[in-house]
C-alpha positions in Angstrom: -0.1 0.2 -0.1 1.2 3.5 -0.9 2.7 5.5 2.0 -0.1 7.7 4.9 -2.9 4.8 3.8 -4.4 2.4 6.0 -6.8 -0.2 5.3 -9.9 -1.1 7.5 -10.8 -4.8 7.8 -14.3 -6.1 8.4 -14.8 -9.3 10.2 -18.4 -10.3 9.9 -18.9 -11.7 13.1 -21.1 -15.1 13.4 -24.9 -14.5 12.5 -24.2 -11.6 10.5 -25.9 -13.2 7.2 -28.6 -13.7 9.4 -29.0 -10.0 10.3 -28.6 -8.3 7.0 -31.2 -10.7 5.8 -33.3 -9.7 8.3 -32.5 -6.1 7.4 -33.3 -6.4 3.9 -36.3 -7.8 4.7 -37.1 -4.7 7.1 -35.8 -2.5 4.4 -38.8 -4.2 2.1 -41.6 -3.5 4.4 -40.8 -0.2 4.9 -40.9 0.4 1.3 -44.3 -0.6 1.3 -44.6 1.9 4.4 -43.1 4.6 2.3 -45.8 4.6 -0.3 -48.7 4.8 1.7 -46.6 7.9 3.7 -46.4 9.5 0.6 -50.2 9.7 -0.5 -50.6 10.4 3.1 -48.4 12.9 3.5 -50.0 14.9 0.6 -53.1 14.8 2.3 -55.1 13.9 -0.6 -57.3 10.8 -1.7 -57.0 9.5 -5.4 -61.0 8.5 -6.5 -60.7 6.3 -9.1 -64.3 6.6 -10.1 -63.9 10.2 -10.2 -60.1 10.6 -12.0 -59.2 13.5 -9.7 -57.2 14.1 -6.4 -59.5 16.2 -3.8 -58.3 17.2 -0.8 -58.9 14.8 2.5 -59.8 16.6 5.1 -58.4 14.5 7.9 -56.3 11.0 6.8 -57.4 9.0 10.0 -54.9 5.8 10.6 -58.2 4.1 9.5 -58.2 5.1 5.7 -54.1 4.0 5.2 -55.3 0.4 4.0 -57.5 2.4 1.8 -54.2 4.6 0.4 -52.2 1.5 0.1 -54.3 -0.5 -1.5 -55.0 2.6 -3.9 -51.2 2.8 -4.9 -50.7 -1.3 -4.6 -53.4 -1.6 -7.4 -54.0 1.1 -9.6 -51.3 2.8 -10.1 -48.0 0.7 -10.7 -48.4 -2.4 -12.5 -51.9 -2.5 -11.8 -54.3 -5.3 -11.0 -56.4 -6.9 -14.0 -59.8 -5.3 -14.1 -63.1 -6.2 -16.5 -64.2 -4.5 -18.9 -67.1 -2.4 -18.1 -68.6 -2.5 -21.7 -68.3 -6.6 -22.3 -66.7 -8.0 -18.6 -65.6 -11.3 -20.9 -62.7 -9.2 -21.9 -60.2 -7.8 -19.6 -57.0 -5.4 -18.9 -54.0 -4.3 -17.0 -52.1 -1.5 -16.9 -49.2 0.4 -16.5 -49.5 3.9 -14.8 -47.1 6.1 -13.6 -46.7 6.7 -9.9 -47.2 10.7 -10.4 -51.0 10.3 -12.0 -52.1 10.0 -8.4 -50.2 13.5 -8.3 -52.6 15.0 -11.2 -50.1 14.6 -13.7 -51.6 14.5 -17.4 -49.7 11.4 -19.1 -49.7 9.7 -22.4 -51.3 6.3 -23.8 -49.7 3.4 -25.3 -52.0 0.3 -25.9 -50.0 -2.8 -26.2 -52.2 -5.7 -28.0 -51.2 -9.0 -26.9 -50.7 -12.4 -29.3 -52.4 -15.4 -29.8 -51.1 -16.8 -26.5 -52.5 -14.5 -24.6 -50.0 -13.9 -22.1 -47.5 -11.5 -23.5 -49.8 -8.7 -22.3 -48.0 -9.1 -19.5 -44.4 -9.0 -21.3 -45.4 -6.1 -22.6 -47.2 -4.2 -19.7 -44.0 -5.1 -17.4 -41.5 -4.3 -20.6 -42.7 -1.1 -21.1 -43.0 -0.3 -17.4 -39.7 2.0 -17.2 -40.8 3.0 -20.5 -43.8 4.8 -19.1 -42.0 6.0 -15.9 -39.5 8.5 -17.5 -41.8 8.7 -20.8 -45.0 9.8 -18.6 -46.5 7.0 -20.8 -49.4 4.7 -18.8 -49.6 1.7 -20.4 -53.0 -0.5 -21.3 -52.9 -4.7 -22.4 -56.3 -5.6 -23.3 -56.8 -9.4 -22.8 -59.4 -11.0 -25.0 -59.2 -14.7 -23.7 -60.4 -17.4 -26.5 -63.7 -18.1 -26.9 -64.7 -14.4 -26.2 -67.1 -15.6 -29.5 -67.7 -19.1 -28.5 -66.2 -22.2 -29.7 -62.4 -22.0 -29.6 -61.7 -19.5 -32.3 -58.1 -18.3 -31.1 -58.3 -15.3 -33.4 -60.9 -13.9 -34.0 -59.4 -11.1 -32.4 -57.1 -10.5 -35.1 -59.8 -9.7 -37.9 -61.2 -7.1 -35.5 -65.0 -9.0 -35.7 -66.4 -12.3 -34.5 -70.1 -12.8 -34.5 -71.1 -9.3 -32.4 -68.3 -8.2 -31.0 -66.4 -5.6 -32.4 -62.8 -5.9 -30.7 -61.7 -2.6 -31.7 -64.9 -0.8 -30.0 -63.6 -2.6 -26.9 -60.1 -1.5 -27.2 -61.9 2.1 -27.5 -64.0 1.7 -24.5 -61.0 0.3 -22.7 -59.2 3.3 -23.1 -62.2 5.6 -22.6 -63.1 4.1 -19.3 -59.6 4.5 -17.6 -59.1 8.0 -19.4 -62.2 8.4 -17.2 -60.7 6.9 -13.6 -57.3 8.8 -13.8 -58.4 11.8 -15.3 -56.9 11.5 -18.7 -57.5 12.9 -21.8 -57.0 9.7 -24.2 -58.3 11.3 -27.1 -55.4 10.0 -29.1 -52.9 7.4 -28.4 -50.6 4.8 -29.4 -51.0 1.3 -30.0 -48.5 -1.4 -30.1 -49.1 -5.3 -31.1 -46.8 -8.5 -32.0 -47.4 -11.3 -33.7 -51.4 -11.8 -33.3 -51.6 -7.9 -31.8 -49.5 -6.8 -35.0 -52.7 -8.1 -37.4 -55.0 -6.5 -34.6 -52.7 -3.0 -35.0 -52.6 -2.3 -38.7 -56.2 -3.5 -39.1 -57.3 -0.8 -36.3 -55.2 1.7 -37.7 -56.9 1.3 -41.1 -60.6 1.8 -39.0 -59.7 4.8 -36.7 -56.1 6.6 -37.5 -58.0 9.4 -36.1 -57.4 8.2 -33.0 -53.7 7.2 -32.9 -50.2 9.2 -32.3 -48.9 6.2 -33.3 -48.7 2.5 -34.2 -46.0 0.3 -34.3 -46.9 -3.1 -36.0 -44.9 -6.3 -35.0 -44.6 -9.3 -37.3 -48.2 -10.0 -38.3 -48.9 -13.6 -39.9 -51.5 -12.4 -42.0 -52.4 -8.8 -43.6 -55.2 -6.6 -45.1 -53.7 -4.4 -47.6 -55.3 -1.5 -48.9 -56.7 -3.0 -51.8 -59.5 -1.3 -53.0 -60.9 -4.3 -55.4 -60.5 -7.0 -52.2 -62.7 -7.5 -50.1 -62.0 -7.4 -46.3 -59.8 -9.0 -44.8 -57.7 -9.0 -48.1 -58.9 -5.7 -48.6 -61.1 -2.5 -47.4 -63.3 -2.1 -50.6 -66.5 -3.3 -48.6 -65.2 -2.1 -44.8 -68.3 0.7 -44.7 -70.5 -2.3 -44.9 -68.7 -4.2 -42.4 -67.3 -2.1 -39.7 -69.7 1.4 -40.3 -66.2 3.3 -41.7 -64.4 5.0 -44.3 -61.2 4.5 -45.4 -59.1 7.5 -44.6 -55.8 7.8 -46.3 -54.8 11.3 -44.8 -55.7 10.3 -41.5 -53.7 7.6 -41.6 -50.6 9.4 -43.8 -50.8 11.7 -40.5 -49.8 8.7 -38.0 -46.2 7.5 -37.7 -45.9 4.3 -38.5 -43.4 1.4 -37.2 -42.9 -2.0 -38.9 -40.6 -4.4 -37.3 -39.8 -8.2 -37.7 -36.9 -10.4 -37.9 -35.5 -11.9 -40.6 -35.4 -15.2 -39.2 -39.1 -15.4 -38.6 -39.5 -17.2 -41.4 -41.6 -20.3 -39.9 -45.3 -20.8 -42.1 -47.0 -23.5 -40.2 -49.6 -20.8 -38.6 -49.6 -18.4 -41.1 -50.4 -19.9 -44.7 -54.1 -20.1 -45.1 -55.5 -23.1 -46.4 -59.3 -23.6 -47.7 -61.4 -24.9 -45.3 -59.6 -22.9 -42.5 -61.5 -19.9 -40.6 -60.3 -17.1 -42.0 -59.6 -18.4 -45.7 -60.8 -16.5 -48.2 -59.3 -15.9 -52.0 -55.9 -14.1 -52.4 -55.3 -14.8 -48.2 -51.6 -15.3 -49.0 -51.0 -13.6 -51.7 -49.4 -10.9 -49.3 -46.1 -13.7 -49.3 -45.2 -16.8 -47.7 -43.6 -15.3 -44.6 -43.7 -13.0 -42.1 -40.6 -10.8 -43.8 -42.4 -11.0 -46.5 -45.8 -10.3 -45.6 -44.8 -6.9 -43.7 -42.7 -5.5 -46.5 -45.8 -6.1 -49.1 -47.6 -4.3 -46.0 -45.4 -1.5 -45.9 -45.8 -1.2 -49.7 -49.5 -0.8 -50.0 -49.1 2.0 -46.6 -46.5 3.7 -48.7 -48.8 3.5 -51.6 -51.2 5.5 -49.8 -49.2 8.2 -48.5 -48.0 7.0 -45.3 -43.9 7.4 -44.3 -43.2 3.8 -42.6 -40.3 3.3 -40.4 -39.5 -0.8 -41.7 -37.1 -2.5 -38.9 -35.9 -5.6 -39.8 -34.1 -7.5 -36.8 -31.0 -9.3 -38.5 -30.7 -12.6 -36.9 -34.0 -11.9 -34.6 -36.3 -15.0 -35.0 -40.9 -15.1 -33.3 -39.3 -13.7 -30.2 -41.1 -10.6 -28.9 -38.9 -9.7 -26.4 -36.2 -8.8 -28.7 -37.8 -6.4 -30.9 -39.1 -4.1 -27.5 -36.1 -1.8 -27.5 -36.6 -0.7 -31.4 -40.4 -0.3 -30.5 -39.3 1.8 -27.4 -37.2 3.7 -30.2 -39.5 4.7 -32.3 -42.4 5.5 -29.5 -39.7 7.9 -28.1 -39.2 9.6 -31.3 -43.1 9.7 -32.2 -43.3 11.1 -28.4 -41.1 14.2 -29.2 -42.3 14.9 -32.6 -46.5 14.5 -30.6 -44.9 17.3 -28.4 -43.4 18.7 -29.7 -39.8 18.7 -28.4 -36.4 19.6 -29.0 -34.7 16.5 -28.5 -35.5 13.0 -27.3 -36.8 13.4 -23.7 -34.1 10.3 -22.0 -31.3 11.9 -23.6 -32.6 15.0 -21.6 -32.8 13.0 -18.3 -28.9 11.4 -19.2 -27.5 15.1 -19.1 -29.0 15.8 -16.4 -28.4 13.1 -14.6 -24.3 13.4 -15.8 -24.5 16.9 -14.6 -25.8 15.5 -10.9 -28.8 17.8 -11.0 -32.3 16.9 -10.1 -34.4 15.1 -12.9 -36.7 18.1 -12.3 -35.9 20.5 -15.2 -37.4 24.0 -16.3 -39.7 21.9 -18.7 -41.8 20.0 -17.6 -42.0 17.5 -20.3 -38.3 15.5 -19.3 -39.3 15.5 -15.3 -39.3 11.8 -15.2 -42.6 10.7 -13.2 -41.1 9.4 -10.6 -43.0 8.8 -7.3 -42.9 5.8 -4.4 -45.1 3.0 -5.0 -46.7 0.4 -2.7 -45.9 -3.3 -2.6 -47.0 -5.9 -4.3 
């Protein structure tokens, strides 16, 4: 050792590890109580039914469980809720905790694939993005059999029997916007695989509701072909859905299409005569997912839509391996929507590098950080 320096040696007595475990456990509970204390100290009560923060004349000990429950189940990674418009459908969310402070945030709707379980991957996978970009995440769940029988793919085509899945998403958005006191008249949508089916068809029917659309690896695509009926084309959407195609509105939506170049299996995406969604032209867009998504990109471009096409090298049909590309796209779309001069995460990073607080002069770069309840 250099002259003038000494080394302190810590000798752990017997029982040190046990004591450390007890300390960590105690700290875990203290974090939960800190979340409750945050809401208590604000002397406000979150009213989900009214979507507002209201002054509370008093905060008794009896109110603490209710405050902790709201912090645990309505903020951060939420519980799963039934849709009021149709309880057969459910949803969960990631809600930045500062929404309890009356903060306005944007919304991303992330749509699951055929297996349905990816809704949790998306809720959790976009949570950090949502926290630092002031963006809630709504993940619908459409269980197999909602329309009767065992059709796994009904939601992908937006309608099944008397169920309109696009309208259910709009109902979920309206329901949660009212609950949290937000203006989510426009939102972003992302979907992968079966969710990619849903997202691009939703964008075709409802472009005026979107500030961005990210379409991931759909197995089949609806081209903007006015000479073909739904779902291969869009000729009859007025009769089928009660809407007309608005090319100008779609052209205003930032669109990403993303797929792995190794996503080449065709066993699940090749339509055959007699299969539930067979129709003439069902396989005309291409054989593989990359080929079909490229055809959709060309179709959108011909309608005046600017498409960011991301081909992920070496990636097969893996939703988690494309999420960073989606976050990058959504970050840029938020910059455009909010009119920032630079990307939000760059501003936050610059603040951290200078050892400053994340609270800057512009509220757009102040991350949505608040105490969260435990799970």
